[in-house]
C-alpha positions in Angstrom: 36.9 17.9 -16.5 36.1 21.1 -13.9 33.6 20.6 -11.4 30.8 22.3 -12.0 27.4 23.0 -11.0 25.8 20.7 -13.9 28.5 17.4 -14.1 28.2 16.8 -10.2 26.5 13.5 -11.1 29.2 12.8 -13.5 31.3 11.8 -10.2 31.6 8.1 -8.5 31.6 8.4 -4.8 34.6 5.1 -3.9 34.3 3.5 0.5 34.8 0.9 2.1 37.9 -0.9 1.0 39.0 -4.3 2.0 41.2 -6.4 1.3 41.3 -10.1 0.6 43.3 -12.2 2.9 46.0 -12.8 0.4 46.9 -9.2 -0.6 46.2 -8.8 -4.2 42.5 -8.4 -4.4 40.9 -4.6 -3.1 36.4 -5.1 -3.5 35.1 -1.7 -3.1 31.4 0.2 -2.6 30.9 2.2 -5.8 28.3 4.4 -5.6 26.9 7.0 -8.1 23.6 9.0 -9.2 21.2 6.8 -11.0 21.1 8.0 -14.9 17.1 9.8 -14.3 18.6 11.5 -11.3 16.0 10.3 -9.0 18.8 9.1 -5.9 22.0 7.1 -6.0 22.9 3.3 -6.5 25.8 1.8 -5.2 27.1 -1.5 -6.3 30.5 -3.7 -5.1 33.5 -4.3 -7.5 37.1 -5.6 -7.5 39.9 -5.0 -8.5 42.7 -7.8 -9.5 46.4 -6.6 -10.8 44.5 -4.3 -13.6 41.6 -6.6 -14.1 39.1 -4.7 -12.9 34.8 -6.7 -12.4 31.5 -5.5 -11.0 30.3 -7.6 -8.9 26.5 -6.7 -7.9 24.0 -4.4 -9.6 23.2 -3.1 -6.6 20.6 -0.9 -6.5 22.4 -0.4 -2.3 24.8 -2.8 -2.6 27.0 -2.2 0.7 30.0 -4.1 3.1 31.6 -5.9 1.3 33.6 -8.8 3.1 35.3 -11.3 2.5 35.3 -15.5 4.0 37.4 -17.5 5.4 39.0 -20.4 3.5 
C-alpha cells in the first residue's frame, strides 16, 4: 500500500513501549483515527510472545506501566 491522501487515516501510531520487569511482555499505546474521522482514539496493547491483546478501549488511554511484584 502506498501512502496517499485518501488513506492517511488508516495509519496507526505506536508510542510509549514499556517492557515488563521479566522482559517477556511489552505494553504500548496505539493511536488511530476514529472510524467517523472526528478525531483520534488511543488504547493500550499488550504483546507477549506472538500473542497480541487489547487491554483498554480508549478513547484516550496513555502511559502504560508495570507494577512492582
